[in-house]
Structures are given as C-alpha cells and as structure tokens.
C-alpha positions in Angstrom: 97.9 46.2 119.9 99.3 46.1 116.4 102.6 44.5 115.8 105.0 47.4 114.9 107.6 45.1 113.3 105.1 43.9 110.6 103.9 47.4 109.5 104.7 48.4 106.0 107.4 50.9 105.5 106.2 54.2 104.0 108.2 55.5 101.1 110.2 58.5 102.2 110.0 60.4 98.9 106.3 59.8 98.2 105.6 63.6 98.4 107.9 64.6 95.6 106.6 67.4 93.3 105.4 66.4 89.9 107.8 67.1 87.1 106.9 70.1 85.0 106.7 69.7 81.2 109.9 70.5 79.3 109.9 72.8 76.4 111.8 72.5 73.1 114.8 74.4 74.5 115.1 72.4 77.7 113.2 74.9 80.0 109.9 74.6 81.6 106.7 75.5 79.6 104.2 77.6 81.6 101.1 79.5 80.9 101.0 83.0 82.3 98.0 83.7 84.5 99.0 87.3 84.9 101.2 89.6 82.8 104.8 89.6 84.0 107.2 92.3 83.0 110.0 91.3 80.6 108.4 87.9 80.2 105.0 88.0 78.6 101.3 88.9 78.8 98.4 87.1 80.3 97.7 83.9 78.4 101.1 83.6 76.8 102.9 80.2 76.8 106.5 80.9 77.9 109.6 78.8 78.5 111.6 79.6 81.6 114.3 78.0 83.7 113.2 75.5 86.3 114.3 77.6 89.3 112.4 80.6 88.1 109.3 78.5 87.6 109.5 76.6 90.9 110.6 79.5 93.1 108.8 82.5 91.7 106.2 82.1 89.0 104.2 79.2 90.3 104.3 80.0 94.1 103.3 83.7 93.4 100.3 82.5 91.3 101.6 84.2 88.2 101.8 81.0 86.0 100.6 77.5 85.8 101.4 74.3 83.8 100.6 74.8 80.1 98.0 72.2 79.7 95.2 72.3 77.1 92.6 72.7 79.8 94.3 75.8 81.2 94.8 77.3 77.7 91.0 76.9 77.0 90.2 78.6 80.4 92.5 81.5 79.6 90.9 82.0 76.2 87.4 82.1 77.7 88.7 84.6 80.3 90.3 86.7 77.5 87.0 86.7 75.6 85.1 87.9 78.7 87.7 90.7 79.3 87.5 91.8 75.7 83.7 92.1 76.0 84.1 94.2 79.2 86.7 96.4 77.5 84.4 96.9 74.6 81.6 98.1 76.9 83.9 100.4 78.8 85.2 101.9 75.5 81.6 102.5 74.3 80.8 104.3 77.6 84.0 106.4 77.3 83.1 107.4 73.8 79.6 108.5 74.9 81.2 110.5 77.7 83.6 112.1 75.3 80.7 113.2 73.1 79.0 114.7 76.2 82.1 116.6 77.2 82.5 118.2 73.8 79.2 120.0 74.4 80.0 121.1 77.9 80.9 124.7 78.7 82.0 125.5 82.2 82.0 128.8 83.9 84.5 129.2 86.8 84.5 132.3 88.9 87.8 133.7 90.1 89.1 136.9 91.7 90.9 139.1 89.1 92.3 142.6 88.9 91.1 145.3 86.4 93.4 144.1 83.6 92.0 140.5 83.8 94.9 138.8 85.6 93.8 136.3 88.3 95.0 136.7 91.8 95.4 132.9 91.9 95.1 130.4 89.2 92.7 127.8 87.9 94.0 124.2 87.8 92.7 120.7 87.1 91.2 120.5 90.6 88.9 123.4 90.0 87.8 122.1 86.6 87.1 118.6 88.1 85.1 120.2 90.9 83.0 122.2 88.4 82.5 119.1 86.3 81.4 117.2 89.4 78.7 119.8 90.0 77.4 119.2 86.5 77.3 115.4 87.1 80.5 114.4 85.2 83.0 112.5 87.4 86.6 112.7 86.3 90.0 112.4 87.9 92.4 115.3 88.0 95.0 113.4 86.0 92.5 113.1 83.1 92.3 116.9 82.7 95.3 117.9 80.5 96.3 121.6 81.0 99.3 123.1 79.3 99.7 125.3 82.4 97.4 126.8 85.0 94.8 129.3 83.8 95.9 132.8 85.0 93.7 135.2 83.0 90.1 135.7 82.4 88.8 134.3 79.1 87.7 131.2 77.2 90.0 128.2 77.2 89.7 124.8 75.4 90.8 122.1 77.8 91.8 118.6 76.7 90.5 115.6 78.6 92.1 112.2 78.3 89.5 109.6 79.2 91.1 106.3 78.1 93.6 104.9 75.7 93.0 106.7 72.3 89.8 108.4 73.7 90.3 112.1 74.1 87.8 115.0 74.3 87.8 118.7 74.8 85.6 121.1 76.8 85.3 124.8 77.0 86.1 126.6 80.2 85.1 130.2 80.8 87.1 132.0 83.5 84.9 134.9 84.6 85.4 137.5 87.4 83.6 137.0 90.7 80.6 139.3 91.1 81.2 141.4 94.2 78.1 142.7 95.8 78.4 146.0 97.6 76.0 147.2 100.1 74.7 150.8 99.6 73.6 152.7 102.7 
C-alpha cells in the first residue's frame, strides 16, 4: 500500500489553456478557416478581442491560431478550390453555349385570339428542359413575367456568377383531336 503522505502534489492549474498570440493592436491574431460575416474571408489573418476568439471563433471551428503551418495549409486548400471553381466555370460555359442553340416548344391551352387559359412559368420551362436532358433549377430561369400568350419568347438563364445564356421558347396551342363518327 503506497504511502499517501509522500505522494507528490499535482499542480492545480496544469491544464490551463495556451496563450494565444497577440497582434500589433493588442488583440488575438487568428487565421479564419471559414468566412465570417463582417470579419473576413477564409484564409484571412484577423485580429479580434480575446473573448470573441475564445468563446466563439475557436470553439465553433471558424478560426485557428495564425501559425505558418496553418497559413500554408490554407493556401494549398485555396489553390485546390480555385482549380475546382475553374472546372465548374468551364462546364457552365459549355452548358451556356448548348442552351443558346436550344429551342423549346411548350403546348398550352389557348383561346382563338392566342391568349392562354393559364400561364407558362419557370417550372414548365425547367420541366421541358429536363425532357431534353438539361437539368436546371427554377431560380436559374429568369422571366420578366409569366408567359400568357402564344408566340416565341427569348428567356434568360442565369447559370452562375457572370455566366448567363438565353434560350428560345415557343408557346404553341395544344392540338385537340376530335373523333368523327
């Protein structure tokens, strides 16, 4: 049985947090892992107050200590993201070129003067594009208003930042078949 009186005392404050590096203005210097509104973008070195760093940014995983190792890792990650962004932009440009040559025909019920009984919106255009093999979201189709008459329309499509295209939409009357006896 060990002698309890002779055991070494354990320091009470041995589990203190490491001190964070101070910036030139007296705050804490951190490297942002993710973009934070009103503070900075991913990869930026920012200086914040100690409470904001200890209570929000570091526990939420939004920032880390601004060491040289972390800065190099973020730069590698940014380079990888830039390459992925470049590939996506090239794919969107190719899709924009394809959409410029697309001409859709959408059938709708109309009266004798050419006014539709309903209207054609982004949902109908997206469904017609899906049948042709082009997958878009409804918010990418930019209409000035619903299409309410028969005719040819030029519809704008917003694919990505600074990548827009147009496509032609023909609204045609439905062909009613009548049985003759």
